[in-house]
N, C-alpha and C positions, 0 to 999 in steps of 0.2 A: 513469585512464579518461577517454575523450573525452566532454566535456559540451557540448551545444549551448547557445550563448548567444542565446536568442531574445527575451528581454525583460529589463528592469531590475527589480531587487527593491525599489528605492526608488520607491514608488508610493503612491497613495491607494487607498482601498477601491473608489471608483468606477472608477478606471482598472484596478484588479486584476480587476474583473468584466469589463471590456472585453477584457482580456488572456485571461481564461478563455474567453470567447465566441469569440475569434479562434483560440485553440489547439484548441478542440473540433473544428475542421475538419480537424485533423491526426491525429485518432485512427484507429488501424488495428485492425481486429478480424480476427484470423487465428489459425489453428492454430499451435501451437509446432512449428517444424520442427527435425528432427535430435534427437539424444539430449540429455537433460538430465542433466549430471553434477555441476554446481555450481549452488547456489542461494544466495539471500541474504535476510536479514530486516532491515528498517529501522524504527527507532522513535525517538521523541524525547520527552524530558520537560523539565521546567522547574525552575530553581532556586527556592528557597523564596520569594523575592521576585518570582518570575516575570519577572525581568529578563534572564535568560540561557536560551538553548536548549541542552539537553544531548542531543546526537544520537549514535546508534550504528548501525553497519552490521555485521552478522555474516555471514560467508561460510561455508557448510557444504557438505560433499560430499553427493551424492545418488546412491543412496537411503540410504547409511549414516548420514547426518546427523552426521558428525564435524565439529567446528568447525575450520576451516582458517585463518581470519583474523578478527580483531576490530579495528575502527577506530572511534574516537570523536572528537568535536569539540565545542567550546564556542563559542558565538557570542552576542553581545548580541541580544536580541529587539527588532528594530526595527519590527515590524509589530504592531498591536494584535490582540487576539482578536476575530475577526469570524466568526460561523458561515458555513461554506461557503468560507472563504478561508484554510484551515489551511496550505496550502502556502506562502503568503507569510510565514507566521510561522516554520514549521519547515524549509522547503526550503533556505535558504542554509546552515544548519548541516549538513544531510544531504549537500549537495553538497560541503562541506568534507571530509566523510568519503570520498566517492567520489574526490576528487582524490588521496587517499592510498592507495587500495586497490591491491594488487598482483595479486590474483586476480579476474579478471572473471567474474561470475556469468552463468548462462544465463537464469535467471528470478529476479525479485525480488518478495518479499512486502512490502507496506506495511501498517502499523497504521492503517487508515483506509479511505476509500472509493476506488472506481475511478470508473466511469461512473454509479454509483448516487448521483447528485449533481444538484442543480437545473440545472447547466449542463454535466453530463457530465464535470466536471473536478475529481474528488477527487484527493487527493495521489498515489495510485498512477498515475493517468492522466497528471497533470501531470509527475511525475518520469519516467515512462516515456518521454514525448516528449522531455524534455531529455536523457535518458541513451540514448535510442534502443534500449531493451531491453524484452523482454516483462515485464509487471508484473501483479500481482494485488493488489487491495485486499481486506483482511480486517478487518472492524470488529466491535467488541463490541456495537454498537447500530446501528439503522437511521437513516439520515439522510433518505432520500428514497425515495418509491415505496410500493407496497402489496404485501402478501404474506399468505399463510395460514400458520398454524403448521404446521411439518412434523411428520411422524410421530415418535414418541419414540426410535426406534432410530438408532444411528450410521449415517451415510450417507444418511439421509432428508433430502430438501430440498424446498423450495417456491420457485417463481419470484418474484422481485421485479419488479414491473411499474411502469413510469412512465406518462407521458402517452400516450394512444392505444395502450395495452397494449404499449408497447415493453419488451422484455426487458432488464433492467438488471443482474440478478445473481440470487443465490439465498440464502435463509436455510437454512443447512446445519448439520445435527446432527453434531458431531464426536465426541460421547460419548452413550451411552444416557442418556435422561432428564435431560439437561443443556441449558441454554439454547443456541440455535443461534448460530453466528457468521454475519456478513453478508458474503458473498463477491461481489465484482464484478470483471469484467475491467477491467484498467487500460489497457494499450496493447500492441499486437501479441499479443493473447491472445483466446481465445474462452471462452465460459462452461463448456463441457464440460471443457476442459483445466484451467481454474481450479478447478473442483470436484474433479476427480481429483487434481490436485497438492496441493490443500489437505488432502484426506483422507489422502494418502500421508505428509504431514509432520505431521499432528495425530495423535499416537499415544497418549501417556499422558494428555495434558491437552486441555482444550477449545481452548486457543489453539495454533495451529500452532507447531512447535518453532523455526523461524527467527525468528518474532516474539517468542516467549517469551525466547529467548536475547538478542535485541536489546533487549528491554525491561529485562532484568536488567543488561545492559551499560550502558545509558543511566542507570539508577538508581545504578550504582556510581561514576559520574563525580563 
């Protein structure tokens, strides 16, 4: 896959924030055009000593959700854990996966935030810009913004709002009476499509199937 080289990964936390602020001007919010037949899930975990990043990208057919391709990568963690700068820790290993992928996805899900981030630059947004693909952030917890608890039924959601009531995403109930997931558009995506696609791929479990598969693959490395 073609990957845009926009910045270096060898950077300080201070410079990483400047990079995020610069990249935030490149975010595109748009409806997904054309049919979606192939999707992907992206996740990363760490070795026991947290010295290595274990990344996985799983490509699935849509809507059948049959696994078409699984790619993994291991890379030394060269950036420290800093809240809000997750991409600088996990991103290089995930890009190693994308360099090996044979089947290009139409939409990508990331385990993390999209624009629901202090600088609008969660991992889904950052990677979406580098890959030039529509992306969705789907996190287990909220990082930024405010929301009201959605109704208990599957499909219920409430809007996550940022400064000046900017719409950042949604707290989405993917199963009855189960904690919501936090969905935000990443890049080349709008919130309506992000919610619809998340519900279509979250069937048996709270976590959408592409991310569940990617998480399992990363943990098996």
